[in-house]
C-alpha positions as CSV (number, residue, x, y, z in Angstrom):
1,X,4.3,-38.2,24.7
2,X,0.9,-36.7,23.7
3,X,0.9,-32.9,23.4
4,X,-1.1,-30.9,26.0
5,X,-4.4,-29.3,24.9
6,X,-3.9,-25.8,23.7
7,X,-4.8,-22.8,25.9
8,X,-6.7,-20.4,23.7
9,X,-6.2,-16.7,24.0
10,X,-8.5,-16.0,21.0
11,X,-11.0,-18.2,19.3
12,X,-13.6,-17.3,16.6
13,X,-16.8,-19.3,17.1
14,X,-18.3,-17.8,14.0
15,X,-15.5,-18.6,11.6
16,X,-14.8,-22.0,13.0
17,X,-18.5,-22.9,13.1
18,X,-19.0,-21.7,9.5
19,X,-16.2,-23.9,8.3
20,X,-17.4,-27.0,10.1
21,X,-21.1,-26.6,9.3
22,X,-20.6,-25.8,5.7
23,X,-18.4,-28.9,5.3
24,X,-21.1,-31.0,6.9
25,X,-23.8,-29.6,4.7
26,X,-21.7,-30.1,1.6
27,X,-20.9,-33.7,2.4
28,X,-24.3,-34.5,3.8
29,X,-22.5,-37.1,6.0
30,X,-25.2,-39.6,6.8
31,X,-24.4,-42.8,8.7
32,X,-26.7,-45.8,7.9
33,X,-27.2,-48.3,10.8
34,X,-29.3,-51.4,11.0
35,X,-32.7,-50.8,12.7
36,X,-36.0,-52.6,13.3
37,X,-38.9,-52.0,11.0
38,X,-42.3,-53.7,10.5
39,X,-42.2,-56.5,8.0
40,X,-38.5,-56.7,7.6
41,X,-35.1,-55.2,8.1
42,X,-35.0,-51.4,8.2
43,X,-32.3,-48.8,8.5
44,X,-31.9,-45.7,10.7
45,X,-30.2,-42.8,9.0
46,X,-28.5,-40.2,11.2
47,X,-26.1,-37.3,10.6
48,X,-22.8,-36.9,12.3
49,X,-23.5,-34.2,14.9
50,X,-21.3,-31.2,15.3
51,X,-21.3,-29.6,18.8
52,X,-21.2,-25.9,17.8
53,X,-21.0,-24.9,21.4
54,X,-17.7,-26.7,21.9
55,X,-15.1,-24.3,20.5
56,X,-12.2,-26.7,21.2
57,X,-13.9,-29.4,19.1
58,X,-14.7,-26.9,16.4
59,X,-11.1,-25.8,16.2
60,X,-9.8,-29.4,15.9
61,X,-12.3,-30.2,13.2
62,X,-11.6,-26.9,11.3
63,X,-7.9,-27.5,11.4
64,X,-8.3,-30.8,9.6
65,X,-10.7,-29.3,7.0
66,X,-8.3,-26.5,5.9
67,X,-5.0,-28.3,6.3
68,X,-4.5,-28.5,2.5
69,X,-4.8,-24.7,2.3
70,X,-2.7,-23.8,5.4
71,X,0.8,-22.6,5.1
72,X,3.6,-21.1,7.2
73,X,4.6,-17.4,6.8
74,X,7.1,-18.1,4.0
75,X,4.5,-19.9,1.7
76,X,1.2,-18.2,2.6
77,X,-0.6,-15.8,0.3
78,X,-3.9,-13.9,0.2
79,X,-6.9,-16.3,0.4
80,X,-4.9,-19.0,2.3
81,X,-4.7,-19.8,6.0
82,X,-1.6,-18.9,7.9
83,X,-0.4,-21.2,10.7
84,X,2.8,-20.0,12.5
85,X,4.3,-19.5,15.9
86,X,4.8,-15.7,16.5
87,X,5.9,-13.4,19.2
88,X,2.8,-11.3,19.5
89,X,1.8,-7.8,20.6
90,X,-1.9,-7.3,21.6
91,X,-4.3,-4.5,22.1
92,X,-8.0,-3.4,21.6
93,X,-9.2,-0.5,19.6
94,X,-12.7,1.0,19.3
95,X,-13.6,3.1,16.2
96,X,-15.8,6.1,16.6
97,X,-17.4,5.7,13.2
98,X,-18.0,2.9,10.6
99,X,-18.5,0.2,13.3
100,X,-20.1,2.0,16.2
101,X,-20.1,-0.1,19.3
102,X,-17.6,-2.6,17.7
103,X,-14.4,-3.4,19.5
104,X,-11.4,-4.8,17.6
105,X,-8.8,-7.2,18.9
106,X,-5.5,-6.5,17.3
107,X,-2.3,-8.6,17.2
108,X,1.0,-8.0,15.4
109,X,4.4,-9.6,15.1
110,X,7.6,-9.1,13.1
111,X,9.2,-12.3,11.8
112,X,11.5,-13.5,9.1
113,X,11.2,-16.4,6.6
114,X,14.0,-18.9,6.3
115,X,15.1,-17.0,3.2
116,X,15.5,-13.8,5.3
117,X,12.4,-11.9,4.2
118,X,11.2,-9.6,6.9
119,X,7.5,-10.0,7.4
120,X,5.1,-7.9,9.4
121,X,1.9,-9.8,10.4
122,X,-1.1,-7.8,11.5
123,X,-4.3,-9.6,12.7
124,X,-7.7,-8.0,13.4
125,X,-10.8,-9.7,14.8
126,X,-13.7,-9.2,17.2
127,X,-12.7,-8.5,20.8
128,X,-15.7,-10.7,21.7
129,X,-13.5,-13.6,20.8
130,X,-10.7,-12.8,23.2
131,X,-11.0,-15.4,26.0
132,X,-12.0,-13.7,29.2
133,X,-12.5,-10.3,27.6
134,X,-15.3,-8.0,28.9
135,X,-16.8,-5.2,26.8
136,X,-14.9,-2.0,27.2
137,X,-12.0,-3.7,29.1
138,X,-8.6,-2.4,28.1
139,X,-9.6,-0.3,25.1
140,X,-6.4,1.7,24.4
141,X,-7.0,3.4,21.1
142,X,-10.1,5.2,19.7
143,X,-9.5,6.0,16.0
144,X,-12.1,8.0,14.2
145,X,-12.7,5.1,11.8
146,X,-11.1,2.0,10.4
147,X,-11.2,2.9,6.7
148,X,-9.5,0.0,4.8
149,X,-10.3,-2.7,7.3
150,X,-14.1,-2.8,7.4
151,X,-14.4,-5.7,4.9
152,X,-12.2,-7.9,7.0
153,X,-13.9,-6.9,10.2
154,X,-17.3,-7.6,8.7
155,X,-16.0,-11.2,8.1
156,X,-14.5,-11.4,11.6
157,X,-17.4,-10.0,13.7
158,X,-19.5,-12.3,15.8
159,X,-23.3,-12.5,15.4
160,X,-23.8,-10.5,18.6
161,X,-21.5,-7.7,17.4
162,X,-23.0,-4.6,15.7
163,X,-23.2,-4.4,12.0
164,X,-20.5,-2.5,9.9
165,X,-22.0,0.5,8.2
166,X,-22.9,-0.5,4.6
167,X,-21.4,2.7,3.1
168,X,-18.1,2.0,4.8
169,X,-18.1,-1.6,3.3
170,X,-18.7,-0.1,-0.1
171,X,-16.0,2.4,0.2
172,X,-13.6,-0.3,1.6
173,X,-14.0,-2.4,-1.5
174,X,-12.3,0.2,-3.7
175,X,-9.1,0.6,-1.6
176,X,-5.9,-1.0,-3.1
177,X,-4.1,-3.7,-1.1
178,X,-1.0,-1.6,-0.7
179,X,-3.0,1.2,1.0
180,X,-4.8,-1.3,3.2
181,X,-1.5,-2.7,4.3
182,X,-0.3,0.7,5.3
183,X,-3.4,1.3,7.3
184,X,-3.1,-2.1,9.0
185,X,0.5,-1.5,10.0
186,X,-0.4,1.9,11.5
187,X,-3.4,0.7,13.5
188,X,-1.5,-2.4,14.7
189,X,1.4,-0.4,16.0
190,X,-0.8,2.3,17.7
191,X,-3.2,-0.2,19.3
192,X,-1.3,-3.4,20.1
193,X,1.3,-2.3,22.7
194,X,1.2,-5.2,25.1
195,X,3.8,-7.9,24.5
196,X,2.2,-11.3,25.2
197,X,4.9,-13.7,24.1
198,X,5.1,-16.5,21.7
199,X,1.7,-18.0,20.5
200,X,0.6,-20.3,17.8
201,X,-1.7,-18.6,15.3
202,X,-4.2,-19.9,12.7
203,X,-5.5,-17.0,10.6
204,X,-7.2,-16.3,7.3
205,X,-5.0,-14.0,5.1
206,X,-6.8,-11.1,3.6
207,X,-3.9,-9.0,2.2
208,X,-0.4,-10.0,1.2
209,X,1.9,-7.1,0.1
210,X,5.4,-8.4,-0.8
211,X,7.1,-5.0,-1.0
212,X,6.3,-2.4,1.7
213,X,8.3,0.3,3.3
214,X,7.6,3.1,5.9
215,X,9.8,4.9,8.4
216,X,9.9,1.9,10.8
217,X,9.6,-1.2,8.6
218,X,10.7,-2.4,5.2
219,X,9.7,-5.9,3.9
220,X,6.5,-7.9,3.4
221,X,3.1,-7.2,5.1
222,X,0.5,-10.0,5.8
223,X,-2.9,-8.9,7.1
224,X,-5.6,-11.2,8.2
225,X,-8.1,-12.3,10.8
226,X,-7.4,-15.0,13.4
227,X,-9.5,-18.2,13.7
228,X,-7.6,-19.0,16.9
229,X,-4.6,-18.0,18.9
230,X,-3.2,-20.5,21.4
231,X,-0.3,-20.5,23.8
232,X,-0.1,-24.3,23.9
233,X,1.1,-26.8,21.2
234,X,-1.9,-27.4,19.0
235,X,-1.7,-30.9,17.5
236,X,-4.7,-31.3,15.2
237,X,-3.5,-34.6,13.9
238,X,-4.0,-36.4,17.2
239,X,-7.9,-36.2,17.0
């Protein structure tokens, strides 16, 4: 029985579009078909079109493009793509400085690998990518800044989002991964307080800290930005 199409809760048009369009540019996928010409047989050359307005199609194409670099939570590391079913918490935060006007969608989950390694997954992206979200809707946390996360948010923001302040990007680049992980865990717990149940996640991993401990969690911390979050079975192999 074919799987039902996924119902997306979050989908990043920018990150998915960048993957698909860069692949198309690299491959220069031209299709040659017979065509009429004066004085003999000619050919018509056309490029496989990508509908960048169709987020569902972008997601399916991107899934296939990155499948060799996509891992579950037990095997993923920084620079890879994480694909996993997680019991998520969700919230929106809006910093007062660094990204003025920007709204951040935050998701987190605690899970364990088959080997028993406790893992805290924190995901941050543009609230503009939350399906059905309206600006200012449900912002529950207003930190003074997001020091430690600006580099990732600059990657995750949509084109219509405001720019991240250049000085904050520069300062961010000098922060150690362990400190970033600590910041991410704190922001995630403070902002994402709504339990939304089990969802499938595809995310790019920015930080992977194998040994972390604070007053509420001890284990591994994985921090990234989602490409999509869906509450249906997402079967990229079927298309």
